[in-house]
PDB file with one MODEL, atoms N, CA, C and O in Angstrom:
MODEL        1
ATOM      1  N   UNK A   1      33.937   6.249 -12.572  1.00  0.00           N
ATOM      2  CA  UNK A   1      34.591   7.527 -13.366  1.00  0.00           C
ATOM      3  C   UNK A   1      33.773   8.508 -13.424  1.00  0.00           C
ATOM      4  O   UNK A   1      32.565   8.534 -13.659  1.00  0.00           O
ATOM      5  N   UNK A   2      34.986   9.828 -13.046  1.00  0.00           N
ATOM      6  CA  UNK A   2      34.277  11.081 -12.928  1.00  0.00           C
ATOM      7  C   UNK A   2      33.442  11.586 -13.960  1.00  0.00           C
ATOM      8  O   UNK A   2      33.714  11.298 -15.125  1.00  0.00           O
ATOM      9  N   UNK A   3      32.531  12.249 -13.709  1.00  0.00           N
ATOM     10  CA  UNK A   3      31.731  13.036 -14.724  1.00  0.00           C
ATOM     11  C   UNK A   3      32.781  14.326 -15.509  1.00  0.00           C
ATOM     12  O   UNK A   3      33.396  15.087 -14.762  1.00  0.00           O
ATOM     13  N   UNK A   4      32.870  14.431 -16.574  1.00  0.00           N
ATOM     14  CA  UNK A   4      33.348  15.672 -17.172  1.00  0.00           C
ATOM     15  C   UNK A   4      32.460  16.771 -17.484  1.00  0.00           C
ATOM     16  O   UNK A   4      31.531  16.780 -18.291  1.00  0.00           O
ATOM     17  N   UNK A   5      32.947  17.844 -16.610  1.00  0.00           N
ATOM     18  CA  UNK A   5      31.815  19.380 -16.877  1.00  0.00           C
ATOM     19  C   UNK A   5      32.654  20.151 -17.133  1.00  0.00           C
ATOM     20  O   UNK A   5      33.831  19.870 -16.906  1.00  0.00           O
ATOM     21  N   UNK A   6      32.219  21.564 -17.779  1.00  0.00           N
ATOM     22  CA  UNK A   6      32.674  22.666 -17.696  1.00  0.00           C
ATOM     23  C   UNK A   6      32.253  23.653 -16.725  1.00  0.00           C
ATOM     24  O   UNK A   6      31.081  23.832 -16.393  1.00  0.00           O
ATOM     25  N   UNK A   7      33.216  24.262 -16.300  1.00  0.00           N
ATOM     26  CA  UNK A   7      32.764  25.715 -15.588  1.00  0.00           C
ATOM     27  C   UNK A   7      30.958  25.761 -15.603  1.00  0.00           C
ATOM     28  O   UNK A   7      30.139  25.238 -14.848  1.00  0.00           O
ATOM     29  N   UNK A   8      30.827  26.471 -16.592  1.00  0.00           N
ATOM     30  CA  UNK A   8      29.763  26.635 -17.008  1.00  0.00           C
ATOM     31  C   UNK A   8      28.419  25.731 -16.572  1.00  0.00           C
ATOM     32  O   UNK A   8      27.396  26.342 -16.264  1.00  0.00           O
ATOM     33  N   UNK A   9      28.436  24.421 -16.554  1.00  0.00           N
ATOM     34  CA  UNK A   9      27.611  23.320 -16.028  1.00  0.00           C
ATOM     35  C   UNK A   9      27.468  23.540 -14.658  1.00  0.00           C
ATOM     36  O   UNK A   9      26.387  23.197 -14.179  1.00  0.00           O
ATOM     37  N   UNK A  10      28.525  24.163 -13.711  1.00  0.00           N
ATOM     38  CA  UNK A  10      28.180  24.265 -12.287  1.00  0.00           C
ATOM     39  C   UNK A  10      26.938  25.240 -11.991  1.00  0.00           C
ATOM     40  O   UNK A  10      26.699  26.227 -12.687  1.00  0.00           O
ATOM     41  N   UNK A  11      26.229  24.880 -10.958  1.00  0.00           N
ATOM     42  CA  UNK A  11      25.109  25.460 -10.445  1.00  0.00           C
ATOM     43  C   UNK A  11      25.490  26.711  -9.422  1.00  0.00           C
ATOM     44  O   UNK A  11      26.432  26.627  -8.635  1.00  0.00           O
ATOM     45  N   UNK A  12      24.795  27.671  -9.512  1.00  0.00           N
ATOM     46  CA  UNK A  12      25.380  29.003  -8.256  1.00  0.00           C
ATOM     47  C   UNK A  12      25.590  28.001  -6.818  1.00  0.00           C
ATOM     48  O   UNK A  12      24.838  27.081  -6.496  1.00  0.00           O
ATOM     49  N   UNK A  13      26.861  28.474  -6.044  1.00  0.00           N
ATOM     50  CA  UNK A  13      27.153  27.693  -4.954  1.00  0.00           C
ATOM     51  C   UNK A  13      27.894  26.434  -5.021  1.00  0.00           C
ATOM     52  O   UNK A  13      28.242  25.784  -4.035  1.00  0.00           O
ATOM     53  N   UNK A  14      28.097  26.153  -6.141  1.00  0.00           N
ATOM     54  CA  UNK A  14      28.759  24.650  -6.458  1.00  0.00           C
ATOM     55  C   UNK A  14      30.239  24.806  -6.640  1.00  0.00           C
ATOM     56  O   UNK A  14      30.495  25.721  -7.423  1.00  0.00           O
ATOM     57  N   UNK A  15      31.078  24.317  -6.256  1.00  0.00           N
ATOM     58  CA  UNK A  15      32.523  24.426  -6.193  1.00  0.00           C
ATOM     59  C   UNK A  15      33.034  22.757  -7.131  1.00  0.00           C
ATOM     60  O   UNK A  15      32.623  21.599  -7.209  1.00  0.00           O
ATOM     61  N   UNK A  16      34.142  23.595  -7.681  1.00  0.00           N
ATOM     62  CA  UNK A  16      34.628  22.249  -8.606  1.00  0.00           C
ATOM     63  C   UNK A  16      36.216  22.522  -8.388  1.00  0.00           C
ATOM     64  O   UNK A  16      36.692  23.503  -7.817  1.00  0.00           O
ATOM     65  N   UNK A  17      36.987  21.353  -9.015  1.00  0.00           N
ATOM     66  CA  UNK A  17      38.216  21.492  -9.234  1.00  0.00           C
ATOM     67  C   UNK A  17      38.827  21.757 -11.005  1.00  0.00           C
ATOM     68  O   UNK A  17      38.303  21.116 -11.915  1.00  0.00           O
ATOM     69  N   UNK A  18      39.572  22.416 -11.187  1.00  0.00           N
ATOM     70  CA  UNK A  18      40.296  22.547 -12.582  1.00  0.00           C
ATOM     71  C   UNK A  18      40.772  21.314 -12.982  1.00  0.00           C
ATOM     72  O   UNK A  18      41.669  20.796 -12.317  1.00  0.00           O
ATOM     73  N   UNK A  19      40.320  20.745 -13.970  1.00  0.00           N
ATOM     74  CA  UNK A  19      41.089  19.811 -14.526  1.00  0.00           C
ATOM     75  C   UNK A  19      41.867  19.857 -15.561  1.00  0.00           C
ATOM     76  O   UNK A  19      42.845  19.140 -15.772  1.00  0.00           O
ATOM     77  N   UNK A  20      41.381  20.831 -16.323  1.00  0.00           N
ATOM     78  CA  UNK A  20      42.072  21.014 -17.890  1.00  0.00           C
ATOM     79  C   UNK A  20      41.353  21.865 -18.371  1.00  0.00           C
ATOM     80  O   UNK A  20      40.531  22.514 -17.726  1.00  0.00           O
ATOM     81  N   UNK A  21      41.624  21.996 -19.854  1.00  0.00           N
ATOM     82  CA  UNK A  21      40.899  22.780 -20.693  1.00  0.00           C
ATOM     83  C   UNK A  21      40.381  22.251 -21.979  1.00  0.00           C
ATOM     84  O   UNK A  21      40.903  21.178 -22.280  1.00  0.00           O
ATOM     85  N   UNK A  22      39.642  22.625 -22.690  1.00  0.00           N
ATOM     86  CA  UNK A  22      39.148  22.080 -24.096  1.00  0.00           C
ATOM     87  C   UNK A  22      40.136  22.265 -24.693  1.00  0.00           C
ATOM     88  O   UNK A  22      40.725  23.345 -24.657  1.00  0.00           O
ATOM     89  N   UNK A  23      40.580  21.130 -25.453  1.00  0.00           N
ATOM     90  CA  UNK A  23      41.843  20.883 -26.346  1.00  0.00           C
ATOM     91  C   UNK A  23      41.803  21.745 -27.312  1.00  0.00           C
ATOM     92  O   UNK A  23      42.803  22.389 -27.629  1.00  0.00           O
ATOM     93  N   UNK A  24      40.437  21.898 -28.018  1.00  0.00           N
ATOM     94  CA  UNK A  24      40.530  23.108 -29.639  1.00  0.00           C
ATOM     95  C   UNK A  24      40.508  24.264 -29.230  1.00  0.00           C
ATOM     96  O   UNK A  24      39.913  25.010 -30.009  1.00  0.00           O
ATOM     97  N   UNK A  25      40.911  24.764 -28.311  1.00  0.00           N
ATOM     98  CA  UNK A  25      40.990  26.261 -27.741  1.00  0.00           C
ATOM     99  C   UNK A  25      42.092  26.541 -27.243  1.00  0.00           C
ATOM    100  O   UNK A  25      42.100  27.055 -26.125  1.00  0.00           O
ATOM    101  N   UNK A  26      43.434  26.260 -27.988  1.00  0.00           N
ATOM    102  CA  UNK A  26      44.482  26.871 -27.045  1.00  0.00           C
ATOM    103  C   UNK A  26      44.821  28.156 -26.875  1.00  0.00           C
ATOM    104  O   UNK A  26      45.632  28.500 -26.015  1.00  0.00           O
ATOM    105  N   UNK A  27      44.205  29.018 -27.718  1.00  0.00           N
ATOM    106  CA  UNK A  27      44.338  30.524 -27.443  1.00  0.00           C
ATOM    107  C   UNK A  27      43.775  30.882 -26.267  1.00  0.00           C
ATOM    108  O   UNK A  27      44.328  31.586 -25.422  1.00  0.00           O
ATOM    109  N   UNK A  28      42.150  30.184 -26.150  1.00  0.00           N
ATOM    110  CA  UNK A  28      41.558  30.799 -25.026  1.00  0.00           C
ATOM    111  C   UNK A  28      42.216  30.128 -23.935  1.00  0.00           C
ATOM    112  O   UNK A  28      42.025  30.680 -22.852  1.00  0.00           O
ATOM    113  N   UNK A  29      43.021  28.977 -23.903  1.00  0.00           N
ATOM    114  CA  UNK A  29      43.608  28.450 -22.969  1.00  0.00           C
ATOM    115  C   UNK A  29      44.584  29.191 -22.556  1.00  0.00           C
ATOM    116  O   UNK A  29      44.561  29.236 -21.326  1.00  0.00           O
ATOM    117  N   UNK A  30      45.315  29.711 -22.939  1.00  0.00           N
ATOM    118  CA  UNK A  30      46.772  30.665 -22.994  1.00  0.00           C
ATOM    119  C   UNK A  30      46.054  32.117 -21.925  1.00  0.00           C
ATOM    120  O   UNK A  30      46.589  32.651 -20.953  1.00  0.00           O
ATOM    121  N   UNK A  31      44.790  32.410 -22.519  1.00  0.00           N
ATOM    122  CA  UNK A  31      44.482  33.547 -21.481  1.00  0.00           C
ATOM    123  C   UNK A  31      43.970  33.079 -20.351  1.00  0.00           C
ATOM    124  O   UNK A  31      44.194  33.658 -19.289  1.00  0.00           O
ATOM    125  N   UNK A  32      43.163  31.894 -20.425  1.00  0.00           N
ATOM    126  CA  UNK A  32      42.416  31.815 -19.253  1.00  0.00           C
ATOM    127  C   UNK A  32      43.733  31.349 -17.836  1.00  0.00           C
ATOM    128  O   UNK A  32      43.653  31.601 -16.633  1.00  0.00           O
ATOM    129  N   UNK A  33      44.830  30.625 -18.589  1.00  0.00           N
ATOM    130  CA  UNK A  33      46.373  30.600 -17.560  1.00  0.00           C
ATOM    131  C   UNK A  33      46.727  31.847 -17.146  1.00  0.00           C
ATOM    132  O   UNK A  33      47.120  31.912 -15.981  1.00  0.00           O
ATOM    133  N   UNK A  34      46.691  33.050 -17.898  1.00  0.00           N
ATOM    134  CA  UNK A  34      47.189  33.943 -17.778  1.00  0.00           C
ATOM    135  C   UNK A  34      46.296  34.762 -16.570  1.00  0.00           C
ATOM    136  O   UNK A  34      46.849  35.532 -15.786  1.00  0.00           O
ATOM    137  N   UNK A  35      45.074  34.524 -16.548  1.00  0.00           N
ATOM    138  CA  UNK A  35      44.325  35.273 -15.299  1.00  0.00           C
ATOM    139  C   UNK A  35      44.333  34.508 -14.179  1.00  0.00           C
ATOM    140  O   UNK A  35      43.907  34.952 -13.112  1.00  0.00           O
ATOM    141  N   UNK A  36      44.885  33.113 -14.327  1.00  0.00           N
ATOM    142  CA  UNK A  36      45.068  32.236 -12.919  1.00  0.00           C
ATOM    143  C   UNK A  36      44.229  31.157 -13.122  1.00  0.00           C
ATOM    144  O   UNK A  36      43.804  30.868 -12.003  1.00  0.00           O
ATOM    145  N   UNK A  37      43.888  30.612 -13.718  1.00  0.00           N
ATOM    146  CA  UNK A  37      42.969  29.464 -13.861  1.00  0.00           C
ATOM    147  C   UNK A  37      44.559  28.248 -13.891  1.00  0.00           C
ATOM    148  O   UNK A  37      45.679  28.676 -14.173  1.00  0.00           O
ATOM    149  N   UNK A  38      44.355  27.164 -13.636  1.00  0.00           N
ATOM    150  CA  UNK A  38      45.183  26.097 -13.465  1.00  0.00           C
ATOM    151  C   UNK A  38      44.898  24.988 -13.118  1.00  0.00           C
ATOM    152  O   UNK A  38      44.196  25.074 -12.111  1.00  0.00           O
ATOM    153  N   UNK A  39      45.102  23.719 -13.476  1.00  0.00           N
ATOM    154  CA  UNK A  39      44.794  22.337 -13.150  1.00  0.00           C
ATOM    155  C   UNK A  39      45.076  22.204 -11.565  1.00  0.00           C
ATOM    156  O   UNK A  39      46.146  22.556 -11.068  1.00  0.00           O
ATOM    157  N   UNK A  40      43.990  21.653 -10.815  1.00  0.00           N
ATOM    158  CA  UNK A  40      43.966  21.620  -9.387  1.00  0.00           C
ATOM    159  C   UNK A  40      43.599  22.706  -8.453  1.00  0.00           C
ATOM    160  O   UNK A  40      43.695  22.640  -7.228  1.00  0.00           O
ATOM    161  N   UNK A  41      43.098  23.882  -9.260  1.00  0.00           N
ATOM    162  CA  UNK A  41      42.421  25.026  -8.669  1.00  0.00           C
ATOM    163  C   UNK A  41      41.076  24.832  -8.177  1.00  0.00           C
ATOM    164  O   UNK A  41      40.191  24.206  -8.760  1.00  0.00           O
ATOM    165  N   UNK A  42      40.988  25.414  -7.059  1.00  0.00           N
ATOM    166  CA  UNK A  42      39.106  25.492  -6.480  1.00  0.00           C
ATOM    167  C   UNK A  42      38.754  26.685  -7.080  1.00  0.00           C
ATOM    168  O   UNK A  42      39.473  27.674  -7.228  1.00  0.00           O
ATOM    169  N   UNK A  43      37.346  26.499  -7.490  1.00  0.00           N
ATOM    170  CA  UNK A  43      36.662  27.587  -8.341  1.00  0.00           C
ATOM    171  C   UNK A  43      34.939  27.262  -7.888  1.00  0.00           C
ATOM    172  O   UNK A  43      34.195  26.361  -8.274  1.00  0.00           O
ATOM    173  N   UNK A  44      34.762  28.076  -7.195  1.00  0.00           N
ATOM    174  CA  UNK A  44      33.213  28.124  -6.942  1.00  0.00           C
ATOM    175  C   UNK A  44      32.493  29.182  -7.843  1.00  0.00           C
ATOM    176  O   UNK A  44      32.965  30.292  -8.090  1.00  0.00           O
ATOM    177  N   UNK A  45      31.003  28.596  -8.417  1.00  0.00           N
ATOM    178  CA  UNK A  45      30.325  30.048  -9.205  1.00  0.00           C
ATOM    179  C   UNK A  45      29.472  30.533  -7.771  1.00  0.00           C
ATOM    180  O   UNK A  45      28.861  29.920  -6.896  1.00  0.00           O
ATOM    181  N   UNK A  46      29.730  31.729  -7.993  1.00  0.00           N
ATOM    182  CA  UNK A  46      28.978  33.241  -7.139  1.00  0.00           C
ATOM    183  C   UNK A  46      27.866  33.253  -7.679  1.00  0.00           C
ATOM    184  O   UNK A  46      26.904  32.733  -7.114  1.00  0.00           O
ATOM    185  N   UNK A  47      27.736  33.979  -9.147  1.00  0.00           N
ATOM    186  CA  UNK A  47      26.371  34.341  -9.653  1.00  0.00           C
ATOM    187  C   UNK A  47      26.196  34.482 -11.121  1.00  0.00           C
ATOM    188  O   UNK A  47      27.261  34.801 -11.650  1.00  0.00           O
ATOM    189  N   UNK A  48      25.491  34.390 -11.720  1.00  0.00           N
ATOM    190  CA  UNK A  48      25.146  34.193 -13.134  1.00  0.00           C
ATOM    191  C   UNK A  48      24.366  35.565 -13.191  1.00  0.00           C
ATOM    192  O   UNK A  48      23.432  36.013 -12.526  1.00  0.00           O
ATOM    193  N   UNK A  49      25.222  36.131 -14.401  1.00  0.00           N
ATOM    194  CA  UNK A  49      24.468  37.768 -14.768  1.00  0.00           C
ATOM    195  C   UNK A  49      23.227  37.614 -15.440  1.00  0.00           C
ATOM    196  O   UNK A  49      23.004  36.658 -16.182  1.00  0.00           O
ATOM    197  N   UNK A  50      22.330  38.609 -15.186  1.00  0.00           N
ATOM    198  CA  UNK A  50      21.129  38.706 -15.242  1.00  0.00           C
ATOM    199  C   UNK A  50      20.607  38.750 -16.830  1.00  0.00           C
ATOM    200  O   UNK A  50      19.401  38.742 -17.076  1.00  0.00           O
ATOM    201  N   UNK A  51      21.637  38.798 -17.909  1.00  0.00           N
ATOM    202  CA  UNK A  51      21.346  38.938 -18.956  1.00  0.00           C
ATOM    203  C   UNK A  51      21.993  37.785 -19.955  1.00  0.00           C
ATOM    204  O   UNK A  51      23.039  38.010 -20.563  1.00  0.00           O
ATOM    205  N   UNK A  52      21.275  36.521 -20.073  1.00  0.00           N
ATOM    206  CA  UNK A  52      21.757  35.361 -20.703  1.00  0.00           C
ATOM    207  C   UNK A  52      22.663  34.434 -19.860  1.00  0.00           C
ATOM    208  O   UNK A  52      23.310  33.527 -20.383  1.00  0.00           O
ATOM    209  N   UNK A  53      22.685  34.731 -18.362  1.00  0.00           N
ATOM    210  CA  UNK A  53      23.631  34.177 -17.560  1.00  0.00           C
ATOM    211  C   UNK A  53      24.850  34.377 -17.595  1.00  0.00           C
ATOM    212  O   UNK A  53      25.663  33.527 -17.231  1.00  0.00           O
ATOM    213  N   UNK A  54      25.263  35.886 -18.175  1.00  0.00           N
ATOM    214  CA  UNK A  54      26.820  36.269 -18.261  1.00  0.00           C
ATOM    215  C   UNK A  54      26.796  37.406 -18.168  1.00  0.00           C
ATOM    216  O   UNK A  54      25.870  38.150 -18.491  1.00  0.00           O
ATOM    217  N   UNK A  55      27.971  37.731 -17.645  1.00  0.00           N
ATOM    218  CA  UNK A  55      29.308  37.033 -16.835  1.00  0.00           C
ATOM    219  C   UNK A  55      28.853  36.384 -15.814  1.00  0.00           C
ATOM    220  O   UNK A  55      27.935  36.736 -15.073  1.00  0.00           O
ATOM    221  N   UNK A  56      29.748  35.031 -15.737  1.00  0.00           N
ATOM    222  CA  UNK A  56      29.692  34.391 -14.532  1.00  0.00           C
ATOM    223  C   UNK A  56      30.664  35.155 -13.395  1.00  0.00           C
ATOM    224  O   UNK A  56      31.721  35.720 -13.677  1.00  0.00           O
ATOM    225  N   UNK A  57      30.127  35.059 -12.154  1.00  0.00           N
ATOM    226  CA  UNK A  57      31.112  35.401 -11.360  1.00  0.00           C
ATOM    227  C   UNK A  57      31.852  34.099 -10.537  1.00  0.00           C
ATOM    228  O   UNK A  57      31.086  33.278 -10.031  1.00  0.00           O
ATOM    229  N   UNK A  58      32.992  33.937 -10.425  1.00  0.00           N
ATOM    230  CA  UNK A  58      33.549  32.953  -9.589  1.00  0.00           C
ATOM    231  C   UNK A  58      34.458  33.539  -8.609  1.00  0.00           C
ATOM    232  O   UNK A  58      34.872  34.698  -8.585  1.00  0.00           O
ATOM    233  N   UNK A  59      34.739  32.479  -7.718  1.00  0.00           N
ATOM    234  CA  UNK A  59      36.157  32.543  -6.910  1.00  0.00           C
ATOM    235  C   UNK A  59      36.867  31.536  -7.310  1.00  0.00           C
ATOM    236  O   UNK A  59      36.464  30.373  -7.353  1.00  0.00           O
ATOM    237  N   UNK A  60      37.994  31.938  -7.633  1.00  0.00           N
ATOM    238  CA  UNK A  60      38.962  31.135  -8.139  1.00  0.00           C
ATOM    239  C   UNK A  60      40.283  31.422  -7.006  1.00  0.00           C
ATOM    240  O   UNK A  60      40.932  32.441  -6.773  1.00  0.00           O
ATOM    241  N   UNK A  61      40.343  30.084  -6.460  1.00  0.00           N
ATOM    242  CA  UNK A  61      41.192  30.330  -5.249  1.00  0.00           C
ATOM    243  C   UNK A  61      40.777  31.079  -4.127  1.00  0.00           C
ATOM    244  O   UNK A  61      39.988  30.560  -3.337  1.00  0.00           O
ATOM    245  N   UNK A  62      41.243  32.358  -3.921  1.00  0.00           N
ATOM    246  CA  UNK A  62      40.779  33.540  -3.277  1.00  0.00           C
ATOM    247  C   UNK A  62      40.412  34.652  -3.841  1.00  0.00           C
ATOM    248  O   UNK A  62      40.077  35.536  -3.052  1.00  0.00           O
ATOM    249  N   UNK A  63      40.361  34.927  -5.083  1.00  0.00           N
ATOM    250  CA  UNK A  63      40.179  35.986  -5.961  1.00  0.00           C
ATOM    251  C   UNK A  63      38.834  35.949  -6.805  1.00  0.00           C
ATOM    252  O   UNK A  63      38.723  35.110  -7.699  1.00  0.00           O
ATOM    253  N   UNK A  64      37.732  36.917  -6.512  1.00  0.00           N
ATOM    254  CA  UNK A  64      36.535  36.703  -7.316  1.00  0.00           C
ATOM    255  C   UNK A  64      36.996  37.519  -8.701  1.00  0.00           C
ATOM    256  O   UNK A  64      37.605  38.588  -8.727  1.00  0.00           O
ATOM    257  N   UNK A  65      36.487  36.628  -9.989  1.00  0.00           N
ATOM    258  CA  UNK A  65      36.653  37.221 -11.113  1.00  0.00           C
ATOM    259  C   UNK A  65      35.182  36.758 -12.008  1.00  0.00           C
ATOM    260  O   UNK A  65      34.441  35.826 -11.694  1.00  0.00           O
ATOM    261  N   UNK A  66      35.047  37.473 -12.921  1.00  0.00           N
ATOM    262  CA  UNK A  66      33.979  37.126 -13.916  1.00  0.00           C
ATOM    263  C   UNK A  66      34.897  36.708 -15.178  1.00  0.00           C
ATOM    264  O   UNK A  66      36.033  37.120 -15.416  1.00  0.00           O
ATOM    265  N   UNK A  67      34.089  35.740 -15.969  1.00  0.00           N
ATOM    266  CA  UNK A  67      34.300  35.014 -17.035  1.00  0.00           C
ATOM    267  C   UNK A  67      32.916  35.246 -17.624  1.00  0.00           C
ATOM    268  O   UNK A  67      31.859  35.517 -17.055  1.00  0.00           O
ATOM    269  N   UNK A  68      33.239  35.043 -19.104  1.00  0.00           N
ATOM    270  CA  UNK A  68      32.276  35.055 -20.013  1.00  0.00           C
ATOM    271  C   UNK A  68      31.747  33.440 -20.220  1.00  0.00           C
ATOM    272  O   UNK A  68      32.444  32.526 -19.779  1.00  0.00           O
ATOM    273  N   UNK A  69      30.484  33.172 -20.911  1.00  0.00           N
ATOM    274  CA  UNK A  69      30.137  31.929 -21.065  1.00  0.00           C
ATOM    275  C   UNK A  69      30.828  31.016 -21.850  1.00  0.00           C
ATOM    276  O   UNK A  69      30.694  29.826 -21.565  1.00  0.00           O
ATOM    277  N   UNK A  70      31.638  31.372 -22.909  1.00  0.00           N
ATOM    278  CA  UNK A  70      32.204  30.962 -23.765  1.00  0.00           C
ATOM    279  C   UNK A  70      33.813  30.974 -23.159  1.00  0.00           C
ATOM    280  O   UNK A  70      34.494  30.126 -23.735  1.00  0.00           O
ATOM    281  N   UNK A  71      34.218  31.395 -22.598  1.00  0.00           N
ATOM    282  CA  UNK A  71      35.387  31.106 -21.408  1.00  0.00           C
ATOM    283  C   UNK A  71      35.108  30.063 -20.452  1.00  0.00           C
ATOM    284  O   UNK A  71      36.008  29.266 -20.188  1.00  0.00           O
ATOM    285  N   UNK A  72      33.955  29.962 -19.885  1.00  0.00           N
ATOM    286  CA  UNK A  72      33.534  28.816 -18.677  1.00  0.00           C
ATOM    287  C   UNK A  72      33.197  27.640 -19.364  1.00  0.00           C
ATOM    288  O   UNK A  72      33.231  26.550 -18.794  1.00  0.00           O
ATOM    289  N   UNK A  73      32.831  27.786 -20.698  1.00  0.00           N
ATOM    290  CA  UNK A  73      33.007  26.516 -21.583  1.00  0.00           C
ATOM    291  C   UNK A  73      34.022  25.696 -21.929  1.00  0.00           C
ATOM    292  O   UNK A  73      33.898  24.546 -22.350  1.00  0.00           O
ATOM    293  N   UNK A  74      35.007  26.278 -21.754  1.00  0.00           N
ATOM    294  CA  UNK A  74      36.620  25.961 -22.074  1.00  0.00           C
ATOM    295  C   UNK A  74      37.131  25.701 -20.952  1.00  0.00           C
ATOM    296  O   UNK A  74      38.241  25.170 -20.981  1.00  0.00           O
ATOM    297  N   UNK A  75      36.594  25.942 -19.805  1.00  0.00           N
ATOM    298  CA  UNK A  75      37.544  25.128 -18.565  1.00  0.00           C
ATOM    299  C   UNK A  75      36.843  23.862 -17.916  1.00  0.00           C
ATOM    300  O   UNK A  75      35.737  23.943 -17.382  1.00  0.00           O
ATOM    301  N   UNK A  76      37.615  22.617 -18.010  1.00  0.00           N
ATOM    302  CA  UNK A  76      36.891  21.495 -17.533  1.00  0.00           C
ATOM    303  C   UNK A  76      37.376  21.444 -16.025  1.00  0.00           C
ATOM    304  O   UNK A  76      38.401  21.854 -15.481  1.00  0.00           O
ATOM    305  N   UNK A  77      36.344  20.840 -15.595  1.00  0.00           N
ATOM    306  CA  UNK A  77      36.131  20.669 -13.840  1.00  0.00           C
ATOM    307  C   UNK A  77      35.489  19.330 -13.585  1.00  0.00           C
ATOM    308  O   UNK A  77      34.831  18.650 -14.373  1.00  0.00           O
ATOM    309  N   UNK A  78      35.799  19.092 -12.367  1.00  0.00           N
ATOM    310  CA  UNK A  78      34.851  17.897 -11.545  1.00  0.00           C
ATOM    311  C   UNK A  78      34.710  18.696 -10.363  1.00  0.00           C
ATOM    312  O   UNK A  78      35.271  19.661  -9.842  1.00  0.00           O
ATOM    313  N   UNK A  79      33.635  17.839 -10.111  1.00  0.00           N
ATOM    314  CA  UNK A  79      32.750  18.490  -8.580  1.00  0.00           C
ATOM    315  C   UNK A  79      33.710  18.262  -7.616  1.00  0.00           C
ATOM    316  O   UNK A  79      34.525  17.348  -7.487  1.00  0.00           O
ATOM    317  N   UNK A  80      33.537  18.988  -7.134  1.00  0.00           N
ATOM    318  CA  UNK A  80      34.626  19.177  -5.307  1.00  0.00           C
ATOM    319  C   UNK A  80      33.709  18.101  -4.428  1.00  0.00           C
ATOM    320  O   UNK A  80      33.983  17.876  -3.249  1.00  0.00           O
TER     321      UNK A  80
ENDMDL
END
């Protein structure tokens, strides 16, 4: 059985596949879907910010975006 992770658990340079969103946070899920996150998307962690590891720079499909740590904790992934 595959290990359940969130985007924040991935290390720099690691790639994952979005498998879903944390159920308890439907408002954040809607916001993340609006900026492009969806099940099956490939996401790669590029960099962690200098101050407490946030923001987290990620490549989502072919777009580079930054997400906060609490947003990254709402995105469930599996390692690619």
